[in-house]
N, C-alpha and C positions, 0 to 999 in steps of 0.2 A: 457326018451327023451334026446335027445343028448343036449351038452353043447350048441353046435352053434343054436339051435332052441332055446333053454330056452332064451340065449342072445337076438334074435329076438323079442319072444314075451314079454319080459322084457321091450324092446324098446319100441313095439308097445303100449303095456301097460301106458307106461309113455307118448308115444307122445298124447295116447288119453287122458289121465289124464291133460295135459297142455292144449288140445284143449278144454276141457269140462272146466277147470278152465278158457279158456278166455270168455265162456259163463256164468260163475257166477258173481253176484253182487261184487263191490268191497268192501273188506274188509281186514284186515290183522290180522297175530297175534298179532302184537302190535296193543294195546286197541284203541289208538288214533293218527297213525302215522302220523308225521308232515311234510309228503312229500307233496309238490304242485308242481303240473304241468299245465303249460301255453302254448296254441297253438299260435304259434307267425304268423306261414305261410301253406296254404294249398292249395295245386297244383294238378290237376286242378280244376277251379271252378265249373264246370260242368262236370260230369260223361261221358263218351263215350268209347266204345271199343277201344282198343288199346291205352287210355291215361294211362299212369303210375301213380298211387296216391303217393304223397311225402307231407310230413308232416314235421315242425321243430318247435323248440319251447324251452323252458329252464324246468329244475325240481329243486326245490327251497328244501333244507332240514333245516326247521324250527326248529327240534329237539335239545336237548340238547346233543345227540349223533349221533354217526356217522353211516350213510347207506353204506353196501358196495356192492361190484358186482350189480351196477344199471342198469336196463334194460329197453328200452323201444320198446314196440310192438304196431303196428296198431292193430286197433279192427274194422271189419264191418259186417253187418248180410249179408244174402243171398238176404233177399227180403226186399225191401224198407218200409219205412213209407207211407201212402196215406192218413191219416188224421192227424189234429192238436192235437185231444187227444194223439194220439202217441209221436208225438213231444214235448209237454207241459209235459208228464209224464217223459221224457227222459230229461228235461232239469231240472225240479224241483225235480227229486228223484237221488241222486247218486248210487243207488243199481238198478235202472230200466236196461233192457238187452238193451244193444247197439251193439251188434254184436259178433263176433267169433273172438280171436286173431291169426294172422297170426304168423304162427313160422318157416316159411322155414328161412333156414341159408340165411343171407344176409338182410333179409325183417327186422331184429330187430337191435337197435343202442345199443353197450355195452357204457353206458355211464359212468361206473367205480365207483369210490369210492366218496361220499359227506359227507365233514366234516359237522359238527354244522354251520347253516348260510350260507355254501356255496350253489351257483348256477352255474349249468353246463347244456350246451346246448345238445339238442339229435337232432336227423333227423333221418326219415324211408323213405325209398324207396322202394315201391312195384310193382312190374309188375302188371299189368291190369289182365292176367288170373291167377294170386295168390288169388285175389279177391274173386274169386269163387262165382260173385253174379248171380244171375237169368237176371239180363237185364231189368226187368219190370220198369215201368217209376213210379217215385215217389222220395223221399226225401231218401238218404241214410245217416243214423248216423254213421259218421267215428269218431273215436276216438284213444287216444293214453292211454295205460295203463303201470305201472309203475312196476315190480318186484324189489325187493331187498331184501339184508338179514341186519337184525338188529345188535344192539351191542352184542346181547348174541348168536347170530349165528343161529337164526330162519328165513327161509326163506319160505314163503307160496307160493303156487302157486297162491294164489288169489292176485290181484292187490293192491297195497297199496297207489297208486294216481291214478287217472284217469281224462280225459279232452275229452269233444265230442263236435264237430260240426256237421255241415251237407252238405252234396253235392247231389243236386239233378241230376236226370237225368231226362230229359223230350226231346223227340225226334219227336212227334206228332206236325204237324203244327197246329196252334192256334192262335186266335188274343190276342196278348200282354196286360197284367192286368196292372190297374195302380196300380204304387209303389211308394213310398214316404218316406223319413226318415224325424222323426220331432227331432228338435234339440232345446230344452228348455237352455235357459240362465235366470237364478235366480239368486239374490243375496245372498250369503252365509253368509255374515255378516249383523251386525245392530249397531244402534247407541245406546249408553247408555242413562242416563236422561240428561248427562250434553250436550248431541248434539255430542259429540267425537265417532268415531267409535270403537267397542269395542276391533277386531283383525285387526287393518289395514295391519300389517306384512304378515299376512297369506292372506288375498286377493292381496297384492302385488304380492307374492310371486304366486297365483296362476294364475295372469295376466301376469308374467314375463315369460322371455323363460325357457322351458321346466314345465311350471306350467299345473297345472289340466286344469283352464279355455281357458287357452294359446292353449294346446294340443286339445281340444275339438272344439276350433274354427278352427283352422288350419285344422283339419279332416273334419268338416264340410263345411269349403272352397273347398274342394278339390271334393266334389259331384257334379254333372251337376245342374245348377240351378232349371230346371223344376222338378226333383225330391228330393227337399230340402223344408222342411216348417219348418221355424225357429219362437221359440215362446220366446217372451222375456219380462223379467220384467224390468219395467222402471227404478227400484231403482239398478239395477245392474248400468245402463249407469248414475245417478246421483254417485253411491258410487264409479264408478271407475273415472266418472270424478271429482270428490273432491278430490281424490289421486292425480290425476295430476297435479292438481292446488296446493296441501296443504292443502286446506280446512278441517276442522273436525278431525284434529289429534292432539292428547294430546301431551304437552309439550318433555313428554318424550320418545316420539317415534321419531326416525330419519331415515327420508326418503331421500335416495340420490339421485341426480340429474337423475341417471340412471334408477333408479325405478320409478320416475315421468316419465321419457320419456317412458319407456313400459309399464307403464300405460294408457299414451296417445295413444300409437301405437295400443294399444288393442281395445281401443274406439274406435278410427278411423277405424279399419279393421271389429270389430262388425257391426258399421254400414255401410260400404260397402258391409259386405255381407247381413246383412236383407234388405237394402231398396230395390234392385231389384229383392225380392223374397216373395213381399206381406207379410209381418210380421204379427203374430198373435200377438197382445197383452196382458200381463197379468194385471189387476188392481196393483197399483202400492204397491209391496212389498209383493204380493199375500196374500190379507186380509183374516181372517176365513170368509167366505161367509156364513158358516152354522149359526155361531153364529150371523151375522146379521139378518138372516132370521128367527131365533127364537124370535129375540125381535125387532117386528116391529115397536115400538114406538121409538127407537133410529136407526134404520136403515137410515130413510132417511136423517137425519145431517149428521152422519157418511160417507155414501156412497157418499155425495156431497164433501166432504173433501178428500174421496179418488179419486174422478174422477176429483177433481180441481190438486191433487199431479200429477194423471195420465197426465192428459193434458198439464199440463207447463211443463213437462220433455220430452213429444213426442215434443213439440212445440221448446223445447230449442234445441233439439237434430236433430231437422227437420227429425221427423219420423212419417209414418202414418202406418195405417194397421187395419185390423180387430181386435175388443173388444173382448176376450175370457176369460173365465171363468174356473179356475181348483180347485175344489173341492178335499179333499182328498179321498184315496181310500173306505174307509167307510164313507164320510161325505155328502152321498148324499141323499134326499128324494124328494117326490114329490110337496112339499110345496117348499125347495129349488130351485127346477127348474124350477117353476112357478115365483119366485122369480127376478130369471136369465134371464127371457126371454128377457126384455129390449125390443129394437126395433124387434125381432125376428131374427136378421141374427147374432148374437152371439153367437159362439159357447159354449159346453160346455164339458169338457175334463173328461169322465168319464171311470172308469171299468166295466167289467162285473158284478160286484158285484151291481152296481146300475141298471143294466139291465138285470136280471137274464134268460130272456127269449129272448134274443139275440141271433141270428146265424149268421155265418160269411157271409151265402149266402147273408145277409142283405147289405154288405158292412162295411167299416168301419166308415161311416159318416152316421147316421140315423135321420130321423126327429122323434121329441117326440112331442104329442100332449098335451100340458099341460093346465091347469086351465086358462092360460091366453093366450092361443096360441101356434104355433107351435116353437119348441126350436132345433134348429140344435145339435146334441152330437156327438162328435168323441169317439169311444170305443177303448180304448187302452188295448189291451189283447196280446200284442207282447212287452212290454219293455224290454229293455237290462239291464241286471245284470251287477252288478261292477265287475265281474270276466271277461268280454268281452276282447276282442282284435279285433281291426280294420278287422281282418281276420277273425274271427268268427261272426262277426257285418255283414260281408260281406254275408258270407254263411246264415246267418240267412233271411237277405233281400231276398237272390235268393230263400232260402227254402218257405218262405212266398208266393213269386211270384209262383213258382211252384206247391203248394198246391191249391193256387186259381187256376191255369189252371186244376188241375184236377176237382175241383169242379164246373168249368164253365164246363168242358167236360160232365161231368154226369148230369148237370142241366142246360140247355142254359138260364134259366130267371134268374140264381145267379149273383150276383153281388159283389162275392168275389174280394176282393185286397189284395194288400201287402204296410200294414203301419204298420212301425216300430218306435216307440218312445224311443228315448234315456234316461237313467237316466241323471240329471242334473248333478249329482257328480260324473260320468262316468270320469276315466282319461285313455284316450287310448294309454298314452306313449307318448313320443318324437318321438318313431321311427314309428310314423304311418303309414308314407307313404308306408311302407314294405307290409301293409294289402291290398293295390290297391283295395279300397273302391269302387272306382269310377267304376271299371272294372263291378260290379253288374248290373248296368244299360244300359250295352252294350249287355246283353243277350237277345236273340231273342224273349222271351216271357214276357220282362219288357219294361212297357211303363212309363218312368218318367213322375208323376204328381205331381204338389203342391195340397195340399188340399184345398188350395183356390180357384181353380180354380173348383175342384168338387163342391164346394159350390154354382156355377155357373149353374150348372145343377140339374134337379130334383133329390132327393134322395130318397132311401125306408124310409117307414113309420115304426117305430116300434111301434108295438098296445099291447106289452106285459105289464108288471108288473114293478112297480118301489115300492122300499120300504117307506111306509107309515110313518117309523121313521127312521132316521140315528143311525147307530150304534156307531158312533163316537161321544168323547165327547167335544164340541166346548167350544171356549174361554167363560169363566163366564159373567155373568149380570154387576159383580162388574168391571170386566176389560171394559166393553162396557160403563157402566157410568162414568168411568174414563176418556175413550176418550171423551165421550162427554161432561166432563166438561170442558177440554182441549179446545172443538168446542166453547163452551158457553163463556169461557172467552175471545178466540181468537176473537170472534166474536165482543165484545165491543173494545179490544183493536185495531182490523181494523179498527173501525169508529172513532178512535182518531187518530192514526199515521197519518201524513199527506202524506207521500208516503208509502202507505200501499200496493204494489204491491209484494214486495220481502218478507215481512211479513207472507203476507197470504200463499204465497208459503211455507214457512218454517212451518207455523202451519199446513198445509193440510198434508206435508210430515209429521210431526210429530205424526200426528193422524193416518193416514195409519199406520205407523211403529209399532205402539201399538195394531194395528190390526192384526200384521201378523201370519200367520196359525204356524209359527216358535214356537209361545210361547204356544201353548199346551204342548209342553215338558217341558217348566219352568214358569208354572203360578206365584210362588210367585214374582220370577223377572220382569213378565212381567206388575204385578199391582204395584209393587213399581217404575217402569219406567212411567207409564201413571198417576200416583197418583203425582210424581216428577213433572213431566211437566204439570199438570195442577197446582199445587202451583206456579209454575216458574211464568205460566203466571197471575197467581193472584198477585203474588209479583211483577209483573210489574206496573200492576194496582195501587198497593199500593204506589206506588212511583210516584205518582201523586196525589197529594193532593190540597185543597183550604183552605186560611188563612183568618181569618179575627181578627179585634182588639178585643176585649173582650168586650169592650162599646163604643158608639159613640154619642157624644154632637152636634147636631147642632145649628146654631147660630138662626136659623130660623126655621118654618115648613118643610122648603125646605131647600136640601142640597145633599151634596156628602160625601162620604165615601170610605176610601179605600178595595179592596179584591185583595189576592195577589194567582196566581196558581204555583205551583211549579212543575217543569218536572225534575226529576231525572232518566228519564229513558236514554237510548243511541239513542233513536229516536226523533227527532222534530215530534209535535203533535198539531192537533187543536181541540178545546176544548172551550166551554164558561161554562156558571153559570146559577142555577136557585135560585131563592130568594122566597121564603113564608115566610109569616107574620104572627103572633100570632093573628092580629087581621083581621079576614076575610072581613072587609070593606076596606083595604088597598090591592090596586095592584102595585105588582112592577116587571117591564117588566125583561124578562132574559137579562142575559148579554150575547151577541151576541159572536160566536166564534171566538178566535183570535188564531193564530199561536205562538207557543211558542219552541224556539229552544231546542236541548238536553241539559240537565243542567242548563237550565235560569229558571229564576223567572221572572213572570211576574206582575206588580202590575195595578188593574185597578180602575178607578173612578165610581163608581154605584151613580146615580143621585135619590134622594127620596124626596115624596112629602108626609109630615105625615098629613094635612091639620088640624083636629081640635084637633088631637091625641099629647098627649105631650110624648107618651111612647109606644114603641112595640118591640117586641122579633123578630129578622129575624133569617130564617134559611136557609144557603147556601149551594149548592152542585153543584158539576159539571155536566154538562151536553154535551151529546155527541151531534155530527152534527144530528143525526137524533133522538134527542130529548128524550135519555134514560138519565135518571139521574144515576150516578155511585160514588163509592167511600164513604167515611166518612163524614159525613154532619159536618157543624160546625154552632152555635146559638150564637147569640149576641145580644147586648140591643143597641136600638137607642132611645135618647130621646132629645126632642127639649127643647133650652133655651130660647123660646119666652114668652112676657108678654100676657096676655089676654086684649081684647080689651078696656074692661071698666077701667083697669087700666091705660091703654093708653091714653083714653079720660079723667081721671079724672088727670093724670097728665100732659095732656095737658090744661085742664081748669084751675089748679094750676100754672101752668107757666104762661099761660094768666093774670092771678089775681096780679101774680107776678110782671108780666111784667108793669101792668097797675098801680100797687102800685109805680114802680119806678120811671115811666113817671112822675104820678101825683107829686111825691117829689122831682123832678128835676124843674120840671115846677114852684112848688111852691118856691124853693131857687132863680129861677132865676129872677122870678117876684119880689121878695123882693131886692133881688140886684140891680134891676134898679132905685126904689124909693129912696134910700139912696145916690146915686150920686151927685146929685144937690147939695144937703146940705153940702156935704163934700166939694165941688168946691167952693161953696162960702164961706165957711170959710177960705179956701186956698186964695180967691182975698182979703179979710180983709188984 
């Protein structure tokens, strides 16, 4: 064999090996290569003959050593995916087959060397003819694979990093399918037992320029109104509003005027985005609905407090929308769906785990017949993972719609649609505009649709199974009982405080906050906060007390004595007193309620009639306006200094006798004096 033929065979063999390596799953000589790749742009959004494919992004070296001779290759299969199963597998499994590496000269990018911690950009441009695809309709996984040499000089033909997105090819004429992106905005922070926010700096950063929530909102606002469905936790509105106004922030946390202004702008922009889009409203701070369902004896008062907190926040920020529940992925069972049924128009967001017999042909919103009536369910099976970019989100939306088109083509009765729910913790980055997300809704087979509009029309019925028992471990009964203690103590305080609207709202928020589903991950701390708030409510009651003298002596059977009510709280109160006697024959009227200012002591005079009783013991307790006695009682002795009637008669008779005796004696003296006078005069005349 000639030298030239050997060289050609070796070259062909190497080419074949490289090509086959493009089919191989992602791994590397390095056991755990620290290279990561992110797709920033994809063009075109839809495949078509003659359209060259371009992809750009970044490669980051998170290893403690350098990677050299880094190269980026485009990967695409000849045939498209036509089922959701294929797409799901490609998204979930980094080792799944996603295509053949394009290795022609000029079609890959020489990224160069990457030092530890370094990030470099890549861009690959591949002419359409080099894709070598069949042109069949479907969703083509298009990705990038990274080849590199490690610090020991090892270079494998298997990729050390890869990322995948999807580009549909749909050419047949068809009716557009309903398409929507669901944008959840939930409260990431919480308040401590003392009422201050635990991490206000983090929330300020998130809603400020370049922050996660700020970026998420800006990207969401760029989508067409009809194609966006917003889900809002009212606790986020209250929390950001508190930061903007400087409320509930610890003294050692400094907040600048610029930060407060940024929080105010975020709040205004979020409300401006939500109001015209028929928002879906979560219960305040997303409470653990499964825990409430499993303890029906506690559910009603706790849900009442949650509803109060939710309604007040919506009223404050002038927002209205459809109420919705969002249990956790493993936290749904039949009883819960029955409990959440409400008026029948409140959707419940679930995952396919809760409806294992659900099929996409039914549509993303279905109706489930619970024990208490029909419940609309939004089945979230296409959520956006944290490593997405605006560009890959756009391609996911288009791919969902393309697969729905294929489904409806095969099955004209299918109601398959394209609904993508975004991870509320996803950060699309400050450069979100480069992803051109809004262009997803200009595809000919896409019909921008809000989920609220879907609920105004008949939806498919889900007649399949729902788990009898949820797998999730909800909050403990101890936690719910502590929350109920806040409710009970708060109800008492609410009947006392003169202007209690603000207090009732604060109480309701406190209850909702200790029921938040986030506490499943930190149960001891949750219980500590709940019990502490219950004790604080009880301590407020202890600041209101009634005082009486240890003993009272009346000058007669009737008289008055003082009672003092002390209000050491920071609120004006309205309260009265109830008196009970050790002698059941005596009836003492209650002291009518009076208003006592914060920090004031008020002394009241109570009238009593002991009748024939000489002594009695009275017990005084505070009484609310609705007749409930509260606080510590005080017992004291009341006696009369009055003398009996017989004694008064005897003393009166004795007085009469004395008076008569005095009169008679005076009379005798006067009579005696009158008889002696003439004799004296006569003697004088002589």
